[in-house]
C-alpha positions in Angstrom: -64.8 32.3 -106.0 -62.2 30.7 -104.1 -63.4 27.4 -102.4 -62.3 27.3 -99.1 -60.8 24.0 -97.7 -60.8 24.4 -94.0 -61.9 26.9 -91.2 -59.2 28.5 -88.9 -60.0 27.2 -85.4 -58.5 29.7 -82.6 -56.6 27.2 -80.2 -58.0 27.9 -76.6 -56.0 26.7 -73.7 -58.9 25.2 -70.7 -57.7 26.6 -67.4 -56.0 24.0 -65.3 -55.6 21.1 -67.9 -52.5 20.7 -70.4 -53.2 19.3 -74.0 -52.3 15.5 -74.0 -50.2 16.1 -76.4 -47.9 18.3 -73.9 -47.9 15.5 -72.0 -47.0 13.0 -74.1 -44.1 15.5 -75.6 -43.0 15.8 -72.2 -42.7 11.9 -71.4 -41.2 11.3 -74.8 -38.8 14.0 -73.7 -38.1 12.0 -70.1 -37.4 8.7 -71.6 -35.6 10.3 -74.3 -33.4 11.9 -71.2 -33.2 8.8 -69.3 -31.7 6.6 -71.9 -29.3 9.5 -72.7 -28.5 9.4 -68.9 -28.1 5.2 -68.9 -25.8 5.6 -72.0 -23.5 8.2 -70.3 -23.0 7.1 -67.3 -21.8 3.8 -69.4 -19.4 5.0 -71.5 -18.0 7.7 -68.9 -15.4 5.4 -67.7 -13.9 5.0 -71.2 -14.0 8.6 -71.7 -12.7 9.8 -68.3 -10.3 6.8 -67.7 -10.1 4.6 -64.1 -8.5 6.0 -61.2 -7.7 3.7 -58.7 -8.3 0.0 -57.7 -9.4 -0.7 -53.7 -10.0 -4.2 -52.6 -13.2 -2.7 -50.3 -15.5 -0.2 -50.2 -14.3 1.4 -47.0 -10.3 1.9 -48.5 -12.3 4.6 -51.0 -10.1 7.7 -50.6 -12.0 10.8 -48.9 -14.0 12.1 -52.2 -13.9 15.6 -50.6 -10.1 15.0 -51.7 -10.8 14.3 -55.6 -12.4 15.8 -58.3 -15.7 14.9 -59.6 -15.7 12.2 -61.9 -13.2 10.0 -60.7 -13.5 6.7 -60.8 -12.0 3.9 -58.6 -12.5 0.0 -59.1 -14.0 -1.9 -55.7 -12.8 -5.4 -56.1 -15.0 -6.6 -53.0 -18.7 -7.2 -52.9 -19.0 -7.1 -48.9 -19.5 -3.8 -47.8 -19.6 -1.9 -50.9 -23.7 -0.3 -50.4 -24.0 -1.2 -54.6 -21.3 -4.5 -54.7 -18.2 -4.6 -56.4 -17.7 -2.4 -59.5 -17.2 0.9 -60.8 -17.8 4.1 -58.6 -17.0 7.5 -59.4 -17.1 11.0 -57.5 -20.6 12.9 -57.8 -21.8 16.4 -56.7 -24.7 15.7 -54.3 -25.6 19.2 -52.2 -23.1 21.4 -53.2 -21.0 17.7 -51.0 -18.2 15.3 -53.3 -20.1 11.6 -52.5 -19.1 8.1 -54.2 -21.6 6.9 -56.3 -22.1 3.7 -57.8 -21.3 3.8 -61.3 -21.4 0.3 -63.1 -21.4 -3.4 -62.3 -18.1 -5.2 -63.2 -17.7 -9.0 -63.4 -15.0 -9.7 -60.6 -14.7 -13.6 -60.9 -11.8 -15.0 -58.8 -10.3 -18.3 -60.4 -12.7 -20.9 -57.9 -15.8 -19.0 -59.4 -14.2 -19.6 -63.5 -15.7 -22.9 -64.8 -13.4 -25.0 -66.4 -14.4 -28.0 -69.1 -12.2 -30.7 -68.3 -13.3 -32.7 -71.4 -10.0 -32.6 -72.7 -7.2 -32.8 -70.3 -9.0 -35.0 -67.9 -7.7 -33.1 -65.2 -10.1 -33.8 -62.3 -11.0 -30.2 -61.7 -14.4 -27.7 -61.8 -12.7 -24.8 -61.8 -9.8 -22.7 -62.9 -8.4 -22.8 -59.2 -8.6 -26.2 -59.3 -7.3 -27.2 -62.3 -4.0 -25.1 -61.2 -3.6 -26.4 -58.3 -3.7 -30.3 -59.4 -0.8 -29.3 -62.4 0.7 -27.5 -59.4 0.9 -31.0 -57.3 1.0 -32.7 -60.7 3.1 -31.3 -63.1 5.8 -34.2 -63.1 7.4 -33.3 -66.6 4.7 -30.8 -67.4 6.4 -28.1 -70.1 3.9 -25.3 -67.9 5.3 -23.8 -64.9 2.7 -21.9 -62.6 3.6 -19.0 -60.4 2.5 -17.1 -58.0 3.3 -13.7 -57.3 2.0 -10.8 -54.3 3.2 -7.6 -56.0 5.3 -5.2 -53.8 6.0 -1.4 -53.7 8.7 -2.3 -56.2 6.9 -4.3 -58.9 4.5 -1.5 -59.5 7.3 1.0 -59.3 8.7 -1.1 -61.9 5.6 -2.1 -63.8 7.5 -6.1 -64.4 8.2 -8.9 -62.3 10.6 -11.6 -62.8 9.7 -14.9 -63.8 11.1 -18.2 -62.9 12.4 -19.5 -66.0 11.5 -17.9 -69.6 8.4 -18.2 -71.6 8.3 -20.4 -74.6 5.9 -17.9 -76.3 4.1 -14.2 -76.1 1.0 -16.0 -75.9 0.5 -19.6 -74.8 -0.1 -18.7 -71.3 -2.7 -17.5 -68.5 -2.6 -15.0 -65.8 -5.2 -14.5 -63.2 -5.3 -11.5 -60.7 -7.0 -12.3 -57.3 -10.6 -10.7 -57.2 -9.5 -8.9 -60.6 -11.7 -9.3 -64.0 -10.2 -12.1 -66.1 -7.2 -10.3 -68.2 -5.9 -10.8 -71.9 -2.0 -11.1 -73.1 -1.2 -8.8 -75.1 -3.5 -5.6 -73.8 -3.5 -6.1 -70.3 0.1 -7.4 -70.0 2.9 -8.9 -71.9 5.4 -11.4 -71.8 9.5 -10.4 -71.7 11.1 -13.4 -73.5 14.8 -11.3 -73.0 14.7 -10.6 -69.8 12.1 -13.3 -68.1 9.4 -10.8 -67.4 6.1 -10.0 -67.1 5.5 -6.7 -67.7 2.8 -4.1 -68.3 4.2 -0.6 -68.9 1.3 0.9 -70.3 -0.7 -2.0 -70.9 -4.2 -2.4 -68.8 -2.5 -2.9 -65.6 -0.9 0.2 -65.8 -1.9 2.2 -62.9 -4.7 -0.8 -61.7 -2.7 -3.5 -60.4 -1.2 -2.5 -56.9 0.8 -3.8 -54.1 -0.7 -6.6 -52.5 -2.3 -8.1 -54.9 -1.6 -11.6 -56.0 -0.5 -12.6 -59.2 -0.8 -16.3 -60.7 1.0 -16.7 -64.1 1.2 -20.2 -65.8 3.0 -20.4 -69.0 4.5 -23.0 -71.4 8.2 -22.8 -70.5 11.0 -22.7 -73.2 12.5 -25.8 -73.9 
């Protein structure tokens, strides 16, 4: 005679109530969805690319003229509903609107701390150090050059430096109101034609006329 190990009890739904396992599943599903949405937003810029940059939120183009997921950088915090950073075009109730996507750590040179323990330059931030070098450089091998980009520079994707850099890497570039930049990634030096160039690099399509660029580099002897 076969032994009975368990007895099947038909499942009954109590009217007006849902089993706790259903509630737990719904909660887990919601947490997974929210986590996915957060991660998705964080990598959207890398997937779709940045289409442009403006100084203030008010300068953003009319979203109705742009495709959904168009991404712009807003450089300044003032006047921006969620501060400076990335904004993208989303569809809300059938209308294209600008929506905050992600914050960026955008600093001016005077907001970047400077360690003067080695150089003894009397400055506590990068802008102060640059200004001091410019005023007291004397026989310093470093050149400090500030350039306000114009339409021709943007079209050319380069501008001419006042002298020849000694190396491709011994330099520092700061774009006022923008994040920190890196040589070989955002820009490069043309040692033959004495230029700072950005064709196909990070500056390409990001910098625009009116941007102020400060270049400090070791000058060729």
